[in-house]
N, C-alpha and C positions, 0 to 999 in steps of 0.2 A: 675742298670744302664739302663736297658730296661724301667723300670718304669719312671725313670727320663726323658728319651728321649720321652716317651709317654706324660708325663706332659708338657714338653717343646713344643711339637708339638701342644698339645691342647691349651696351652697359646697363641702361635703364631696365631692359628686359631681364637681364641676369640678376640685377638687384631686386627686381620684383619677384622673380622666382625664389630667390634666397629669403626674401621677406615672407612670402607665402609659406615656405617650408618652416620658417621659424614660428609663424602663427599657428600652423597645424601642430607643431611640436608642443606649443604652449597649451593647446586644447587637450592634447593627449596626456600631458603631464597633469593637468587639472583633473581629467577624467580618472586617471589611475591613482590620484591622491585620496586622502581621507576627507570625509565630509566635515566641514568646519562648524556649520550651524544648520539647523533644520526648522522649518516653520510649516504649519498646516493651515490652510484657509481657502478662500474662494478666489478664483482667477477669472478675469474677463479677457477680451482681446481688443486691440486697436481697431477702430473703424477706418474705412478707406480714406476718409478726409485727412488723416495724418500722414499719408504717403508723400514723401519728398520733403517733409519739414525737418528742422533740426531737432536733435535730441538734447538732453541736458548736458551731455559732455561734448557737444558740437558735431556729432556724427549726423549723417543724413538717414532719416528713418526709411527703411525699405519694407513694405508690407510682405514682400516675398522672401525676406531673409529670416533668420532665426534670432530674434532679439526680444527683449522684455523690459518692463519698467517696474521698479520697486522703490519704496520710500526710504529705506534704511541701508541697503547693501551698498558697499563702495562701488563707484562706477569709473571705468568699465570693469566688469567682473564676469566670471563664468558661474552658472548655477544649473543644476539639473532640476527640471520640472517633471513631476510624475502625476499623471491623472489617476487619482485614487479610485475612480469609477471602473476603469478598464485595465490599469496597470501599465499603460504606455508611458514612455518617458523620453526626454531629449534634453541635451545641454543647450542652453541659450546664452546669448551675450546680453547681459544686463547693462544698458547704456543710457537709461532714461529714468526720470522720477515719476512716480504715480503708482497706482491710480488714486485719485482723490475722491473716491466714492466709498462711503462707510461700509465696513465689512469685507472689503477686498484687499488682498495682499499683493496682487500681481496683475499686470497687463502684458499679454504676449502678442507677438505679431500674428497676422492672419494665417501665415503658413504654419507657424508653430501650433496654432489652435487646430488647424486641419490635421496635422500629423498626430496630435494628441487626441483627436476626435472629440472636441468639445461639442456637446449637444445643447442647442439653445443659446450658445454664446458664453455660458458660464459652466464651471466645473470645480469640484473640490480637488485641490492639488496639495502636494508636498513640495516645498522649495528647499533644495539642498545647496548651500553656498559652498563652492569648490575652491575659489581663489581669484586673485586679480587677473585681469586680461591685459592685452597689449594696448597701445594708444589708439586713438581714433584712426580709422582707415585700415585697420588690421584685416587681412584677408583670411578669415578663419571659418567661413561659412561651409566649405566642403567638409572640414573636420567636424563641425557641429552637426551636419546632416548625418555623418557616419555614426554619431553617438546615439541615434534613434534605437530604442528598444520597444518592440511591439507588445511585449507581455504574453506572446503566444509561443514562447519557446517550449518544446515538448519536455515533459517531466519523465524521469526514468522510473519505470515500474519494476519493483523488485520481483524477480522470478522465484518461484518456490524451489527450494533445494530438493534434489532427488533423494530418496531414502538411502542412508548409508548401507553399503554392501556388507552383510554380516555372514556370508557364506551359506545362507539358507537357499535351497533350490526353489525354483518356481513352483513345483508341485507342493512343497511344504508351505509356501506362502499362501497358496490357494486352498489349503486344507480346511481352514475355518469356514470358508464359503461352502464346502462340501459336507459340513457337519462332522468333520473328522479332525482329530487333533493327534498328530504323531508325537510320540515321546521324544524329548530332546536327547540326542546321542550324548553319552558320557565319554569322558576321556578314558583311555585304557586303565590307568591306575584307579580312577574312581569306580569304573565298572568292576574291577577285581575286588575292591573293598566292599562294594555293595553286594556282590555275590557271596562273599565270606560272611557278612553280617546277616543277610537275608537270602539264604539259598533258595533257588527257584524250585518249587515242587514239580515233580514229573507230571506232564500233561496226561490226563486219562484219555483213553481212546474214545472218540465220539460215539455216542449211542445212536443206533439206527432207529428210526421211527417204529418199525415192526417189532424190534426187541422191547422197546418201552411199552408197547401195547400188550405184548405177551406177558410181561411182568405184572402189569395192572390187572389183566384178566385172571392170572393165577392168584393174586391177592384177593380178588373178589370171590373166587371159588372157595378159598380157605375160610373167608368170613362166613359164607353161606353154610359150609360144613359145620363150623363151630356153632352157629345158631341152631342148626338141625339137631346136633347132639344135645344141646341144652334143652330143646323141646322134649326130646325122648326121655331125658333124665327127669324132667318135671312130670311127665306122664307116669313114669314108674313110681316116683315118690307119691303121687296123688292116689295111687291104688293101694298103698299101705294103710294100716289102721290110723296112723297119725299123719298121713299125707296131706289131708285137707288142712290141718293146722299149720303144716310147714309151708305149703304152697300158697295159701291165701294171701300173705303179704306181697307175694311176687307176681300175682295174677295180672295186674295192670302192665307190668314190664313184659310179661310173656305174651300178652295179647297184642301189645304194641309192636312186638318183633315178628308177629306172624305175617 
């Protein structure tokens, strides 16, 4: 008899494990499926006085489980509740009817409210119906807890792409910063064509500063000699009988050049 009792207990335990695995699979299937309906509104949560009482489908309400009450969804069912204030969400087991307070669409358990971080007991939520759940007594709480999303997942920041390599050296890239722009090298065929159309003039030898000064000094001396010769010619003309008549119109110019 003792052995039979042991075998019976072992069979019940194995059946329980199989049932729990099936319940977790049903939650996973609902979570991976598409959203059937969505509603946005205000959610509250159950007070501690409801702990241990029966829900609308005959289950025992557990304030520390992940369950909820809604007036229209089929029970029992799974639905994801998202707190629109902070982005946190979790899948709950809807197994009760309510709330019967105007303007509210959902009552969640105390634990669900804590996970979703309701402030002041009320929050604006989105209710996404995912599908029907198993019968009363289903062991799906571990899978429901695993569905929690905190809304704090890091976002990927796109990195700036490095500039495409175009074969230009570092010194040529920095040329604009040095107020220098190097000519873009031409291909051999283009360079030959450019030389044929616009032949390059031979570069003249650079002028030394002393050579430029000597040329300028010689030009000044030539100008002074020309002015002196003009003065002498004017004086000779002025001494002739008609010199005064010839020179008079040019006197202001001559005086200005002295």
